[in-house]
C-alpha positions as CSV (number, residue, x, y, z in Angstrom):
1,M,103.0,-31.5,23.9
2,S,100.6,-33.9,25.6
3,D,97.0,-33.9,25.4
4,R,96.6,-32.4,29.2
5,E,99.2,-30.1,28.5
6,A,97.2,-28.5,26.1
7,F,94.1,-28.0,27.5
8,R,96.0,-26.8,31.2
9,P,96.3,-23.0,30.4
10,A,92.6,-22.6,29.8
11,L,91.6,-24.9,31.9
12,G,93.5,-23.8,34.9
13,V,92.6,-19.8,34.1
14,A,88.8,-21.3,33.4
15,A,88.9,-22.5,37.3
16,E,91.2,-19.4,38.6
17,L,88.5,-16.9,37.1
18,T,85.4,-19.3,38.2
19,E,86.7,-19.4,42.2
20,R,87.4,-15.5,42.3
21,W,83.2,-15.0,40.8
22,L,82.1,-17.5,43.4
23,D,84.1,-16.0,46.5
24,G,81.1,-13.1,46.0
25,V,78.5,-15.8,46.0
26,R,77.3,-14.6,49.6
27,D,78.4,-10.8,49.8
28,G,78.6,-9.7,46.0
29,R,75.8,-6.7,44.8
30,I,73.5,-8.3,43.1
31,P,72.6,-6.7,40.8
32,P,74.7,-5.6,37.3
33,S,76.8,-3.0,37.2
34,A,77.2,-2.5,33.5
35,D,74.6,-2.3,30.9
36,I,74.5,-4.3,27.6
37,D,76.4,-1.8,25.7
38,A,79.2,-1.1,28.0
39,V,80.2,-5.3,28.0
40,L,79.9,-4.8,24.2
41,D,82.5,-2.3,24.5
42,A,84.6,-4.4,26.7
43,L,84.2,-7.5,24.4
44,G,85.3,-5.5,21.8
45,R,82.5,-5.5,18.9
46,R,84.8,-6.2,15.8
47,L,85.9,-9.9,15.0
48,P,90.0,-9.9,15.0
49,D,92.3,-11.3,12.1
50,R,93.5,-13.4,14.8
51,G,93.0,-13.2,18.8
52,P,95.1,-14.1,21.5
53,D,96.1,-17.3,23.1
54,P,93.0,-18.9,24.8
55,A,94.2,-17.8,28.6
56,E,94.3,-14.5,27.9
57,V,90.8,-14.6,25.9
58,L,89.3,-16.4,29.2
59,R,90.9,-13.5,31.0
60,L,89.3,-10.4,28.6
61,L,86.0,-12.2,28.6
62,A,86.0,-12.5,32.5
63,A,86.5,-8.8,32.9
64,A,84.2,-7.5,30.5
65,V,81.2,-9.7,31.4
66,E,81.4,-9.9,35.0
67,P,80.1,-6.2,35.7
68,G,77.2,-7.4,33.5
69,L,76.2,-10.8,35.7
70,M,73.7,-10.5,37.9
71,R,74.5,-12.9,41.2
72,M,71.4,-15.4,40.5
73,H,73.4,-17.5,42.9
74,S,73.0,-15.4,45.9
75,P,71.3,-16.4,49.0
76,R,69.3,-13.1,49.0
77,F,68.4,-13.1,45.2
78,H,64.9,-13.9,45.2
79,G,63.9,-12.7,41.7
80,W,61.9,-14.7,39.5
81,V,61.9,-18.6,40.5
82,I,65.9,-18.9,40.2
83,G,67.6,-21.5,42.0
84,G,71.9,-21.5,42.7
85,A,74.3,-24.8,41.8
86,Q,75.3,-26.7,44.6
87,P,79.3,-27.3,44.4
88,V,78.8,-31.1,43.2
89,A,76.3,-30.4,40.4
90,L,78.7,-27.4,39.3
91,G,81.4,-30.1,39.3
92,A,79.4,-32.5,37.6
93,D,78.3,-30.1,35.1
94,W,82.0,-28.9,33.8
95,L,82.7,-33.1,33.7
96,V,79.9,-33.1,31.3
97,S,81.6,-30.4,29.0
98,A,84.6,-32.0,29.2
99,W,83.1,-35.4,28.4
100,D,81.2,-33.9,25.7
101,Q,79.1,-36.5,25.3
102,N,76.5,-36.5,22.7
103,T,73.6,-38.4,25.0
104,A,71.3,-39.5,22.4
105,L,71.3,-43.2,22.4
106,R,72.2,-45.9,25.0
107,S,74.6,-48.0,23.2
108,V,76.8,-45.2,22.2
109,T,77.2,-43.3,25.5
110,P,75.8,-45.7,27.6
111,G,78.3,-43.9,30.9
112,V,76.6,-40.7,30.7
113,V,73.2,-42.7,29.8
114,A,73.3,-44.5,33.2
115,A,73.7,-41.6,35.0
116,E,70.5,-40.3,33.6
117,E,68.6,-43.8,33.6
118,L,69.8,-43.5,37.6
119,A,68.5,-39.9,37.6
120,G,65.4,-40.6,36.1
121,A,64.6,-43.1,38.4
122,W,65.4,-41.6,41.9
123,L,63.4,-38.8,40.7
124,L,60.0,-41.0,40.2
125,D,60.4,-42.2,43.9
126,L,61.4,-39.2,45.4
127,L,58.2,-37.2,43.6
128,G,55.8,-40.3,44.0
129,L,55.5,-40.4,40.4
130,P,54.3,-43.7,38.6
131,A,57.7,-46.3,38.2
132,S,56.4,-47.2,35.1
133,A,56.4,-43.5,34.1
134,E,59.6,-41.9,31.7
135,V,62.0,-39.5,32.1
136,G,63.2,-36.8,29.5
137,F,66.0,-34.2,30.1
138,V,65.1,-30.9,28.5
139,T,67.0,-27.0,28.2
140,G,64.0,-25.9,30.8
141,A,60.5,-25.7,32.4
142,T,58.9,-24.8,28.8
143,V,60.1,-27.3,27.0
144,A,59.2,-29.6,29.7
145,N,55.7,-28.8,29.4
146,L,55.9,-29.1,25.6
147,V,56.6,-32.8,26.0
148,G,53.8,-33.4,28.0
149,L,51.5,-31.0,25.7
150,V,52.4,-33.1,22.7
151,S,52.3,-36.1,24.0
152,G,48.6,-36.1,25.5
153,R,47.5,-33.9,21.8
154,D,49.0,-36.8,19.7
155,E,47.2,-39.5,22.7
156,V,44.1,-38.0,23.0
157,L,43.8,-37.0,18.9
158,R,44.3,-41.2,18.3
159,R,41.6,-41.8,20.9
160,A,39.4,-39.7,18.6
161,G,40.6,-41.5,15.7
162,W,42.8,-39.3,14.0
163,D,46.5,-40.5,14.0
164,P,49.1,-37.4,13.8
165,G,52.2,-39.1,13.2
166,A,50.5,-39.9,9.8
167,D,48.4,-37.6,9.1
168,G,49.7,-34.2,10.9
169,L,47.9,-31.9,12.3
170,A,45.8,-30.0,9.4
171,G,42.3,-31.0,9.6
172,A,42.4,-33.1,12.6
173,P,39.6,-32.4,15.5
174,R,40.4,-29.4,17.7
175,V,41.7,-30.4,20.8
176,R,40.7,-28.0,24.1
177,F,43.2,-26.8,25.8
178,L,42.4,-25.8,29.5
179,A,44.4,-23.9,32.2
180,G,44.2,-22.0,35.4
181,E,43.3,-17.9,35.0
182,E,46.9,-17.5,37.0
183,R,48.9,-19.9,34.7
184,H,52.6,-19.5,34.0
185,G,53.4,-17.7,30.6
186,S,55.3,-21.1,29.4
187,V,52.2,-22.9,29.4
188,D,50.7,-20.7,26.4
189,S,53.9,-20.6,25.0
190,A,54.0,-24.4,24.9
191,G,50.7,-24.9,23.6
192,V,51.1,-22.5,21.2
193,I,54.1,-24.4,19.6
194,A,52.2,-27.3,20.3
195,G,49.1,-26.5,17.9
196,L,47.0,-26.1,20.9
197,G,46.7,-22.1,20.8
198,A,46.7,-19.8,23.8
199,A,44.7,-22.2,26.7
200,R,41.1,-21.5,28.0
201,T,41.1,-19.8,31.1
202,V,39.8,-21.9,34.0
203,A,38.3,-19.6,36.9
204,V,40.7,-19.8,40.1
205,D,40.1,-19.0,44.0
206,D,42.1,-15.6,45.6
207,Q,45.4,-17.7,45.9
208,G,45.2,-18.8,42.2
209,R,44.3,-22.6,42.6
210,M,42.4,-23.7,39.6
211,R,38.5,-23.9,41.0
212,V,37.1,-27.4,40.6
213,D,33.6,-26.6,39.6
214,A,35.1,-24.0,37.1
215,L,37.0,-27.1,35.7
216,R,33.9,-29.6,35.5
217,A,32.0,-26.4,34.1
218,A,34.4,-25.8,31.4
219,L,34.8,-29.8,30.2
220,A,31.1,-29.8,29.9
221,D,31.1,-26.7,27.7
222,G,31.8,-28.5,24.7
223,A,33.0,-31.9,23.2
224,G,36.1,-33.7,21.6
225,P,39.5,-34.4,22.6
226,A,41.1,-32.2,25.3
227,V,44.3,-31.4,27.5
228,V,44.1,-30.2,31.1
229,C,46.8,-28.4,32.7
230,L,47.0,-28.1,36.3
231,Q,49.6,-26.2,38.2
232,A,51.8,-27.1,41.0
233,G,53.1,-24.0,42.4
234,N,51.3,-20.9,41.8
235,I,54.1,-18.2,40.5
236,H,52.8,-15.6,42.9
237,S,51.1,-16.9,45.7
238,G,53.0,-20.4,45.6
239,A,49.6,-22.4,46.0
240,F,48.9,-25.7,44.4
241,D,45.5,-26.4,42.2
242,P,43.8,-28.8,44.0
243,L,45.0,-31.3,42.1
244,G,43.3,-35.1,43.1
245,D,40.0,-33.7,42.3
246,A,41.1,-32.0,39.5
247,V,43.2,-35.2,38.0
248,D,39.6,-37.0,38.5
249,I,37.4,-34.4,37.2
250,A,39.4,-34.2,34.0
251,H,40.2,-37.8,33.2
252,E,36.0,-38.5,33.7
253,A,36.1,-36.1,30.7
254,G,38.7,-38.4,28.9
255,A,41.3,-35.5,29.3
256,W,45.1,-35.8,29.4
257,V,46.1,-34.2,32.8
258,H,49.2,-32.6,32.8
259,V,51.1,-30.3,35.8
260,D,53.1,-27.8,35.2
261,G,55.2,-27.8,38.5
262,A,58.5,-25.8,37.5
263,F,59.3,-25.6,41.0
264,G,56.6,-26.8,43.1
265,L,56.9,-30.4,42.0
266,W,59.8,-30.8,44.9
267,A,57.4,-30.5,47.2
268,A,56.4,-34.0,47.0
269,A,59.6,-34.6,48.1
270,A,59.3,-33.0,51.6
271,P,57.3,-35.0,54.6
272,G,56.0,-31.5,55.6
273,L,55.0,-29.9,52.4
274,R,54.1,-33.4,50.5
275,G,50.0,-32.9,51.0
276,L,50.6,-29.8,48.6
277,T,50.5,-32.7,45.8
278,E,47.6,-35.1,46.9
279,G,46.4,-36.8,43.9
280,M,49.4,-35.4,41.5
281,A,50.5,-39.2,40.5
282,R,47.2,-39.8,39.0
283,A,48.1,-37.1,36.2
284,D,49.5,-38.1,32.7
285,S,52.1,-36.2,33.0
286,W,54.4,-33.7,34.4
287,A,57.1,-30.6,34.2
288,T,59.4,-29.4,36.2
289,D,63.4,-27.9,36.5
290,A,65.9,-29.1,38.7
291,H,67.7,-25.5,38.5
292,K,64.8,-23.9,40.2
293,T,64.9,-26.1,43.7
294,L,67.3,-28.9,43.2
295,N,69.8,-26.6,42.5
296,V,71.8,-28.0,39.4
297,P,73.1,-25.4,36.4
298,Y,71.2,-24.4,33.6
299,D,70.1,-26.4,31.5
300,S,67.9,-29.0,33.7
301,G,64.3,-29.1,32.5
302,I,62.6,-32.6,33.3
303,A,59.9,-33.9,31.3
304,V,57.7,-37.1,32.8
305,V,55.3,-38.7,31.0
306,A,53.0,-41.9,32.9
307,H,52.4,-43.9,29.1
308,P,56.1,-44.5,27.3
309,G,54.0,-45.4,24.2
310,A,52.5,-41.7,23.5
311,L,55.7,-40.0,24.6
312,H,57.9,-42.3,22.0
313,A,54.8,-41.9,19.5
314,A,55.3,-37.9,19.9
315,F,59.4,-37.9,20.1
316,A,61.2,-40.9,18.5
317,Q,63.5,-40.5,16.2
318,H,64.9,-43.4,13.7
319,A,67.0,-43.8,11.0
320,A,69.7,-46.8,9.2
321,Y,72.4,-44.6,10.7
322,L,71.7,-44.7,14.2
323,A,72.3,-47.1,16.6
324,S,69.1,-47.0,18.3
325,S,68.4,-49.4,20.9
326,R,66.1,-52.5,19.9
327,D,64.1,-53.6,23.1
328,V,64.3,-50.2,25.4
329,A,63.7,-46.5,24.7
330,D,66.9,-44.5,24.0
331,P,67.4,-40.4,25.7
332,A,65.9,-39.4,22.0
333,D,62.7,-41.4,22.4
334,R,62.4,-38.9,24.9
335,V,62.8,-35.6,24.1
336,P,62.5,-33.3,20.7
337,E,66.7,-32.8,20.7
338,L,68.9,-35.5,18.8
339,S,71.7,-33.7,19.9
340,R,72.3,-33.0,23.4
341,R,74.5,-32.9,26.2
342,A,73.8,-35.2,29.3
343,R,72.2,-32.3,30.8
344,G,70.8,-35.2,33.3
345,V,74.0,-36.0,35.0
346,P,74.2,-33.1,37.3
347,V,70.8,-34.3,38.7
348,Y,72.4,-37.4,38.8
349,A,75.2,-35.9,40.9
350,A,72.9,-33.6,43.0
351,L,70.9,-36.7,43.9
352,A,73.7,-39.2,45.0
353,Q,74.9,-36.7,47.2
354,L,71.6,-35.3,48.7
355,G,69.9,-38.7,49.1
356,R,66.4,-38.9,50.1
357,D,66.6,-36.9,53.4
358,G,69.2,-34.5,51.7
359,V,66.3,-33.2,49.2
360,A,63.9,-33.1,51.5
361,E,65.6,-30.7,54.1
362,L,66.6,-28.6,51.2
363,V,63.0,-28.6,50.0
364,Q,61.7,-28.0,53.3
365,G,64.4,-25.4,54.1
366,M,63.4,-23.6,51.2
367,A,60.0,-22.9,52.8
368,D,60.8,-22.4,56.0
369,A,62.9,-19.6,55.0
370,A,59.9,-18.3,52.7
371,T,58.0,-18.4,55.9
372,A,60.8,-16.8,58.0
373,I,61.1,-13.7,55.3
374,A,57.1,-13.5,55.5
375,D,56.8,-12.8,59.1
376,G,60.1,-10.4,59.2
377,L,57.9,-8.4,56.5
378,R,54.6,-8.2,58.5
379,A,57.0,-6.5,61.1
380,I,57.9,-3.7,59.0
381,P,55.3,-0.9,59.5
382,G,53.5,0.0,56.2
383,A,54.5,-3.7,54.8
384,S,51.5,-6.0,54.0
385,V,52.3,-10.2,52.8
386,R,49.5,-10.8,50.5
387,N,49.1,-14.5,49.9
388,E,48.9,-17.1,52.4
389,V,52.5,-18.7,52.1
390,V,52.2,-22.1,52.0
391,Y,55.6,-23.2,49.9
392,T,58.3,-20.7,48.8
393,Q,56.6,-17.5,47.4
394,V,55.9,-14.2,49.4
395,C,53.8,-11.2,47.6
396,A,54.3,-7.9,49.8
397,T,53.0,-4.6,49.3
398,F,54.0,-1.7,51.0
399,G,51.3,1.0,51.1
400,D,49.8,2.3,47.0
401,D,51.2,0.7,43.9
402,E,54.0,3.5,43.9
403,R,55.3,3.3,46.8
404,T,55.7,-0.6,46.6
405,R,57.6,0.2,43.3
406,A,59.9,2.5,45.3
407,V,60.5,0.5,47.6
408,G,61.5,-2.1,45.1
409,A,63.9,0.2,43.6
410,A,65.6,1.4,46.3
411,L,66.1,-2.7,47.2
412,T,67.6,-3.1,44.1
413,A,69.8,-0.1,43.9
414,A,71.3,-1.1,47.4
415,G,72.4,-4.6,46.1
416,V,71.7,-6.4,49.0
417,A,68.8,-8.5,48.6
418,L,66.7,-8.7,45.3
419,A,62.8,-9.5,44.8
420,S,60.6,-9.4,41.5
421,P,58.5,-6.8,40.7
422,S,55.6,-7.8,39.9
423,T,51.3,-7.0,39.6
424,W,49.2,-9.7,40.9
425,R,45.4,-9.5,41.5
426,G,45.1,-6.0,40.7
427,R,47.9,-4.7,43.4
428,A,51.7,-3.8,42.2
429,V,54.1,-6.5,44.3
430,L,57.3,-7.4,45.3
431,R,57.4,-11.1,45.0
432,F,60.2,-13.2,47.0
433,S,61.2,-16.1,45.3
434,V,63.0,-18.9,47.8
435,S,64.9,-21.2,45.4
436,N,68.4,-21.1,46.7
437,W,70.4,-23.9,48.8
438,L,72.4,-21.6,50.9
439,T,69.1,-19.5,51.8
440,D,68.7,-19.9,55.8
441,A,67.3,-18.4,58.6
442,D,70.1,-15.8,58.9
443,E,70.1,-14.9,55.1
444,A,66.4,-14.8,55.1
445,A,66.5,-12.3,58.1
446,R,69.5,-10.5,56.2
447,T,66.6,-10.3,53.5
448,V,64.1,-8.8,55.6
449,E,66.7,-6.2,57.1
450,A,67.7,-4.9,53.8
451,V,63.9,-4.2,52.8
452,R,63.1,-2.3,56.1
453,A,66.5,-0.3,54.9
454,A,64.9,0.2,51.3
455,V,61.8,0.9,52.9
456,A,63.3,3.7,54.8
457,S,65.4,4.7,51.9
458,A,62.0,5.0,50.0
459,G,60.7,7.5,52.5
């Protein structure tokens, strides 16, 4: 049996099952129909002494798991901030799995590292970030935030006369960690892991944008090294902190500035939205997630650091047995992992297929669809859009909190469209995030009609 023949049965079935699942992208019911216990029962809870052949295992797996899947790739899935997967990126992801390269060292896996390095250079260009910055591909936005915060933590400690690489953190000067009142929870998670603790809260305006006067006052209230985290894209309103002014104020105080732009950083790639990110390039580090807006498969977090020396000092690994590059940084010098898949390759494929204009159209299209959903919701009796719709987020209420939750439950039960129930500024809201490459004007209209039906169903 040839090598190809050994893999063909399993891969043939996998392709068949994948195509069947993707047939439901546009019109399949969105919520899962089975709970976790039902899926566990279907999978078979007891480990067999010996299982069936690979093709049969895959068929059993799909039959058991698919009822428990959420169709997050639907163009009317507006929950959390979760994108779909463009065909070219999905295809590239399959290749990455087949190639099975440990993407740590340039000299060991030059093929995939070349694609990742080119993707990184293109990203810096598209997002208007310094060409001298370095890009690391990580699991998601939480780890991307961690990379920026750890790089900044160590750098501000070195400026204060403490070497964290040699001496650790015990006994080090306390690093002040500041972020907006409506920061994403991943910022606090990353801060805790980085040893910074939960962020000190800086006041925001009614759209969740950090107030620069409050930032100036917070930095003046104390001394010592500081890290400031700004936000490009509020999870509820989509609003952006006044990045340029905030960066300048933080730098005047000697702080490292990190920008959490999990989905908002991509606004810089669209001419009509670029003004939201004005001044962003003057920061020290940035985090985003290509899954959320570029629509590549999980996992695809992107960490960017303007100061390569700080990044390498925080994360580089060296050992005699590793074939490390001498004059150029390896991928492992930019991220916490030594062993990882070539997760930047699908990013390369998406950028190569879309090009500069295609990325701009993708991002602008999402923002336009959000505006269309907001306009449609305003025409529904009793509905109220609570935020200024400047990007891809729409928050709506449908009367009091109880009725808003009832509308959300009815929307989910119908299965045609889905929005996240949340609480924002003291009110229960339904949050519509537009993050999918398939969400055009027609799909936005279908979402609005699904909401209209849910309002009628809720009584």
